[in-house]
C-alpha positions as CSV (number, residue, x, y, z in Angstrom):
1,X,-105.6,53.5,-11.5
2,X,-109.3,53.9,-12.3
3,X,-109.3,55.6,-8.6
4,X,-106.8,58.3,-9.4
5,X,-109.2,58.8,-13.1
6,X,-112.3,58.3,-11.2
7,X,-111.0,61.5,-8.4
8,X,-110.1,63.5,-10.9
9,X,-113.6,63.4,-12.7
10,X,-115.4,63.8,-9.4
11,X,-113.7,66.2,-7.7
12,X,-111.1,67.6,-10.1
13,X,-108.6,66.8,-8.5
14,X,-105.5,65.8,-10.7
15,X,-102.4,65.2,-8.8
16,X,-102.8,61.5,-8.2
17,X,-103.6,61.1,-11.9
18,X,-100.2,63.3,-13.1
19,X,-98.2,61.0,-10.6
20,X,-99.5,57.8,-12.2
21,X,-100.1,59.6,-16.1
22,X,-96.4,57.5,-16.8
23,X,-96.9,54.3,-16.3
24,X,-100.6,55.2,-18.0
25,X,-100.8,53.0,-21.8
26,X,-104.2,54.4,-23.3
27,X,-106.6,54.9,-21.3
28,X,-110.5,54.8,-23.5
29,X,-113.9,56.8,-22.6
30,X,-116.0,55.5,-24.9
31,X,-119.0,57.7,-23.6
32,X,-117.3,60.8,-25.1
33,X,-119.2,61.9,-28.0
34,X,-117.5,64.0,-31.1
35,X,-120.2,64.4,-33.9
36,X,-120.8,61.0,-35.8
37,X,-117.5,60.0,-33.6
38,X,-118.1,57.9,-30.2
39,X,-114.6,57.7,-27.9
40,X,-111.8,59.1,-27.6
41,X,-108.5,57.9,-26.7
42,X,-105.8,59.1,-24.2
43,X,-101.7,58.4,-23.5
44,X,-99.0,59.7,-22.6
45,X,-98.9,61.8,-25.2
46,X,-101.9,63.2,-25.4
47,X,-103.4,63.9,-22.2
48,X,-106.7,64.2,-20.8
49,X,-105.5,67.7,-19.2
50,X,-103.4,70.7,-20.7
51,X,-101.4,71.8,-18.4
52,X,-100.1,71.8,-14.1
53,X,-102.6,73.2,-12.1
54,X,-102.3,73.5,-8.6
55,X,-104.8,72.3,-6.9
56,X,-103.6,72.3,-3.2
57,X,-105.6,75.5,-1.9
């Protein structure tokens, strides 16, 4: 799972992450800060991205 995440963050390539996303239990981003809160959880019901995107171009 780490490789699709790395590819998403470094190259903005979503296809591998979208393929694996239904198998995700939970991903926690400990470096993300929101005011006084630190960290954010992502899961199949709270995805990293909003809508499908065609990155094949």
